[in-house]
Structures are given as C-alpha cells and as structure tokens.
C-alpha positions as CSV (number, residue, x, y, z in Angstrom):
1,M,142.6,119.2,76.7
2,Q,139.6,120.0,74.5
3,E,138.5,117.6,71.8
4,N,137.2,120.3,69.3
5,G,139.1,123.2,68.1
6,R,142.0,124.6,70.0
7,S,143.2,122.8,73.2
8,A,144.5,124.4,76.4
9,V,148.1,123.8,75.1
10,P,149.4,126.9,73.3
11,G,150.1,126.2,69.6
12,V,148.1,122.9,69.6
13,N,145.0,122.8,67.4
14,T,143.2,119.5,68.0
15,G,141.1,120.0,64.8
16,I,144.1,119.4,62.6
17,P,145.6,116.0,62.4
18,N,149.1,115.6,63.9
19,G,151.8,113.1,62.8
20,A,152.8,112.1,66.4
21,R,149.1,111.7,67.4
22,I,148.4,109.6,64.3
23,Y,151.3,107.3,65.3
24,D,150.0,107.2,68.8
25,Y,146.6,106.0,67.6
26,M,148.2,103.4,65.4
27,L,150.0,102.1,68.5
28,G,146.8,101.9,70.5
29,G,147.5,105.1,72.5
30,K,144.9,107.5,73.9
31,D,146.7,110.9,73.3
32,N,144.9,111.6,70.0
33,F,141.9,113.5,68.8
34,E,139.1,113.0,66.2
35,A,141.1,114.6,63.4
36,D,144.0,112.2,64.1
37,R,141.8,109.2,64.2
38,Q,140.1,110.1,60.9
39,A,143.5,110.4,59.2
40,A,144.7,107.1,60.7
41,E,141.5,105.3,59.7
42,A,141.8,106.5,56.1
43,M,145.3,104.9,56.1
44,L,144.0,101.8,57.6
45,A,141.2,101.6,55.0
46,Q,143.9,101.3,52.3
47,N,146.3,99.2,54.4
48,P,144.7,97.4,57.4
49,Q,148.1,96.3,58.5
50,A,149.4,99.9,59.1
51,S,149.0,99.6,62.8
52,Q,151.0,96.4,62.8
53,T,153.8,98.2,60.9
54,A,153.8,100.9,63.6
55,R,154.1,98.2,66.3
56,D,156.8,96.5,64.4
57,N,158.8,99.7,64.2
58,R,158.4,100.2,68.0
59,A,159.5,96.6,68.6
60,F,162.6,97.2,66.5
61,L,163.4,100.3,68.6
62,G,163.2,98.2,71.8
63,R,165.4,95.4,70.5
64,A,168.0,97.9,69.2
65,V,168.1,99.8,72.6
66,R,168.7,96.5,74.4
67,Y,171.5,95.7,71.9
68,L,173.1,99.1,72.4
69,V,173.1,98.8,76.2
70,E,173.8,95.1,76.6
71,E,176.2,94.4,73.7
72,A,177.6,97.8,72.6
73,G,177.9,99.2,76.2
74,I,176.1,102.5,75.5
75,R,175.0,104.4,78.5
76,Q,173.9,107.7,76.8
77,F,171.0,108.1,74.4
78,L,169.7,111.0,72.4
79,D,166.2,110.1,71.1
80,I,165.3,112.6,68.4
81,G,161.7,112.8,67.2
82,T,160.6,110.8,70.2
83,G,156.9,111.2,69.7
84,L,154.2,110.8,72.4
85,P,155.1,108.6,75.4
86,T,153.9,105.0,75.1
87,Q,154.8,101.6,76.6
88,Q,158.4,100.6,76.7
89,N,159.9,104.0,76.2
90,V,163.6,104.2,75.5
91,H,164.7,105.0,79.1
92,E,162.5,102.2,80.5
93,V,164.1,99.6,78.2
94,A,167.6,101.0,78.6
95,Q,167.5,101.3,82.4
96,A,166.0,97.9,82.8
97,C,169.2,96.6,81.2
98,A,171.6,98.9,83.1
99,P,170.4,101.3,85.8
100,G,171.8,104.8,85.4
101,V,171.5,105.0,81.6
102,R,171.0,108.7,80.7
103,V,168.4,109.6,78.0
104,V,167.6,113.0,76.4
105,Y,164.3,113.0,74.5
106,V,163.9,115.6,71.7
107,D,160.8,116.7,69.8
108,H,159.6,119.9,68.2
109,D,155.9,119.3,68.8
110,P,154.7,121.3,71.9
111,M,152.1,118.7,72.8
112,V,154.7,115.9,72.7
113,V,157.1,117.9,74.8
114,I,154.5,118.7,77.5
115,H,153.5,115.0,77.7
116,A,157.1,113.9,77.7
117,R,158.1,116.2,80.5
118,A,155.2,115.0,82.6
119,L,155.5,111.3,81.9
120,L,159.1,110.6,80.9
121,A,161.3,113.0,82.9
122,T,160.8,111.1,86.1
123,D,164.4,111.1,87.4
124,D,167.6,113.0,87.0
125,D,168.8,110.7,84.2
126,V,165.9,111.6,81.9
127,K,165.4,115.0,80.3
128,V,163.3,116.4,77.5
129,V,164.3,119.1,75.0
130,E,162.1,121.0,72.6
131,A,164.0,121.4,69.4
132,D,163.8,120.5,65.7
133,L,166.1,117.8,64.3
134,R,166.5,119.9,61.2
135,R,168.7,122.3,63.2
136,P,171.3,120.0,64.7
137,R,173.1,122.7,66.8
138,D,169.8,123.5,68.5
139,V,169.6,119.9,69.6
140,L,173.3,119.3,70.3
141,D,174.1,122.6,72.0
142,N,171.0,122.8,74.1
143,P,172.0,123.3,77.8
144,I,169.8,120.4,78.8
145,T,171.4,118.1,76.3
146,R,174.9,119.2,77.3
147,G,174.1,119.0,80.9
148,L,173.1,115.3,80.8
149,L,175.2,113.9,77.9
150,D,179.0,113.8,77.6
151,F,179.8,113.9,73.9
152,E,183.4,113.0,74.6
153,Q,182.0,109.6,75.3
154,P,179.9,107.3,73.1
155,V,176.3,108.3,72.6
156,A,173.5,106.5,70.7
157,V,171.5,108.9,68.5
158,L,168.0,107.4,67.8
159,M,166.0,108.6,64.8
160,A,163.2,106.1,64.6
161,A,160.5,106.7,61.9
162,I,161.3,110.4,61.8
163,L,163.7,111.1,58.8
164,H,160.9,110.2,56.3
165,F,159.3,113.5,57.5
166,V,162.4,115.5,56.3
167,S,162.1,116.4,52.6
168,D,164.9,116.1,50.1
169,E,164.8,119.9,49.8
170,E,165.7,120.1,53.5
171,D,168.9,118.1,52.8
172,P,168.7,115.3,55.3
173,G,172.1,114.1,54.2
174,A,173.7,117.3,55.4
175,I,171.7,117.2,58.6
176,L,172.8,113.6,59.4
177,A,176.4,114.5,58.6
178,E,176.4,117.2,61.3
179,Y,175.1,114.8,63.9
180,R,177.6,112.2,63.0
181,R,180.5,114.7,63.2
182,A,179.4,115.6,66.8
183,L,179.8,112.0,68.1
184,A,182.8,110.4,69.6
185,P,184.2,107.1,68.3
186,G,182.1,104.2,69.5
187,S,178.9,106.1,69.2
188,H,176.0,104.6,67.4
189,L,173.2,105.9,65.0
190,L,169.9,104.2,64.8
191,I,167.6,104.9,61.8
192,S,164.2,103.5,60.8
193,H,162.6,104.8,57.7
194,T,159.7,104.2,55.3
195,A,161.1,102.4,52.2
196,D,159.9,103.3,48.7
197,E,158.5,99.8,48.2
198,S,154.8,100.0,48.8
199,P,151.8,99.9,46.4
200,E,151.0,103.3,45.1
201,H,147.5,103.5,46.6
202,V,148.9,102.7,50.1
203,M,151.6,105.4,50.0
204,A,149.2,107.9,48.4
205,T,146.8,107.7,51.3
206,A,149.6,107.8,53.8
207,K,151.2,110.8,52.2
208,Q,147.8,112.6,52.1
209,G,147.2,111.9,55.8
210,F,150.6,113.1,56.9
211,R,150.6,116.1,54.5
212,L,147.3,117.2,56.2
213,A,149.0,116.7,59.5
214,G,151.8,119.1,58.4
215,S,154.4,116.3,58.2
216,P,154.8,115.4,54.5
217,L,156.1,111.8,54.1
218,T,159.0,111.0,51.8
219,P,159.6,107.3,51.3
220,R,163.2,106.6,50.1
221,K,165.1,103.8,48.4
222,R,167.1,101.6,50.7
223,S,170.4,102.8,49.1
224,D,169.4,106.4,50.0
225,I,168.5,105.4,53.6
226,A,171.8,103.5,53.9
227,A,173.7,106.7,52.8
228,F,172.4,108.5,56.0
229,F,174.9,106.3,58.0
230,G,177.8,107.8,56.2
231,D,181.1,106.1,57.2
232,F,179.4,104.5,60.2
233,E,179.8,100.7,60.2
234,L,176.4,98.9,60.0
235,V,176.1,96.2,62.7
236,E,174.6,92.9,61.7
237,P,172.2,92.3,60.1
238,G,172.7,95.7,58.4
239,L,169.8,97.7,57.0
240,T,166.8,95.4,56.8
241,D,163.0,95.2,57.4
242,V,162.6,96.3,61.0
243,R,160.7,93.0,61.7
244,S,163.8,90.9,61.0
245,W,166.5,93.1,62.7
246,R,167.8,90.7,65.4
247,A,164.4,89.1,65.7
248,P,163.7,85.4,65.9
249,Q,161.3,85.3,63.0
250,A,162.9,84.0,59.8
251,D,160.0,83.7,57.3
252,L,158.0,87.0,57.4
253,P,155.0,87.7,55.2
254,A,155.1,90.7,52.9
255,L,153.4,93.9,54.2
256,P,152.2,96.8,52.1
257,W,154.1,99.4,54.2
258,V,157.8,98.6,54.5
259,I,159.9,100.2,57.2
260,V,163.6,99.4,57.1
261,G,166.0,100.0,60.0
262,G,169.6,99.6,61.1
263,V,172.2,100.6,63.6
264,G,175.6,102.0,62.6
265,R,178.7,102.4,64.8
266,K,181.3,105.2,64.4
267,P,184.8,103.7,64.0
C-alpha cells in the first residue's frame, strides 16, 4: 500500500483518516497511515490516556469472549464491526478455550475486509463478510454467514465500540431490535459504547477526528446504551465501565474517556 494519496486497494484513500485505522494506531498496530496518526495524536493531545481506553476496551472484549465460551457455552460468534486484525482476535481467544468455535467477522471497510480475509480466515471455522451493520439483513442473510452459523442455535453477537458510530438519525434501536429478533434463545449480545460522561474538550477533539474519518461519534447516556439490549437479561455485573467488567481491579482511577460495556442473554 502507498502512504500518500490513494492506495492499491480500491476505495481506500490513505490521505483521509479512517476510524478503524485510528483505533489500530491507538492499540499500537501498524496498519495505519499519516492521516490516521495525525488524527489520533490530536485526540491524545487532549486525552493522553485515550490509547489506554482503547486497550481497556480490547481487554473487555477478550474477557467477555472467554466468559461466553467457558461459562455460557457459546460456540458461534458474529463479530460486527471487527476492525483491523490485532493481537488476541475473537477466534483466537474463543478457540483457545474450545477448539472448533465458529466465528464470522463483519465489517464494511474494504481495507479491513482485505486484511481480515488475509490474516483471520485461516481455517474453515473463521469467515469474513463485507457488510454494514446498519443493514441487518445484509449481515444475517449473507451466504457466508448462513453457511457457517446456525441461527437455530445460540449465537453471540459482538458489537464492541461500534454502535457509537451509528447516529440517532439512523435509529440504532431499530437496528438492534432486528438483530435480537434473529437470535435463538440462549444467544448473547455484547455491546461496548462511549458514554456521554467525558469532559467537553476531550469529546470535542474525538468527535472532530472521527468526523474527518467519516465516522461521526455519538456518545450516549448509560440508560440509552442499556436500552440496546431490549429484553435480553444483562449478566453480572451488568452495564459497567469496561475496565471493571469481570476484572480483578476494584478501585479504578477515573479516565477522561469512558467506555461502558455489558453482555445480555436472550431468555
């Protein structure tokens, strides 16, 4: 790929920041370009702990996947808005707990999909789908999705740090309701989401960076995030700071950027 201007990947302009690549940079990855690094550094200038928040969210995802496999007995995952591959991807965590766990990764970013197909789809139990979470039927009815996952059996749908890129005008509540209806009893829904609890200057810089990246950020109240679970039953400890979800730390310092997360089970 080229560093300046358009890359060799159709539809990818490396001169414009990209939300997935900004997140990759925050996690210490290498699949990012100068525009992404500049956007990320602007956020870090206002909130030097932003990279730690990204790592905390990733750690929450890992703990939740282990819970879903080891305690909830889930053997099928639909990871929507997967982002660029990094360490401890969902299938790696899940299959370390139980070989044969099946995972479908979904993203609408062509660069993410190309990387994911090259690095993640390493066996018959891991597939990658290019689709937009805003169109649930495109995700759920995709032949690749249906070919690997059995929706008559429990499935875990993962939406980690992605729904805050869906605006209120796009009606995320209705989108989530369609995903929930498609799942069998015993299925689970994981959500992590930026909470509307940060200092104004921190969120203003973050919003500007992601807006330039074409992914406007919409922080929400915890009550609004909890509503995305519908009638799913939140497992303990409920919707909480991702750092404290089934984690050993008890006394956590306040951070400027708060991401909350939880896992719900369909009765």
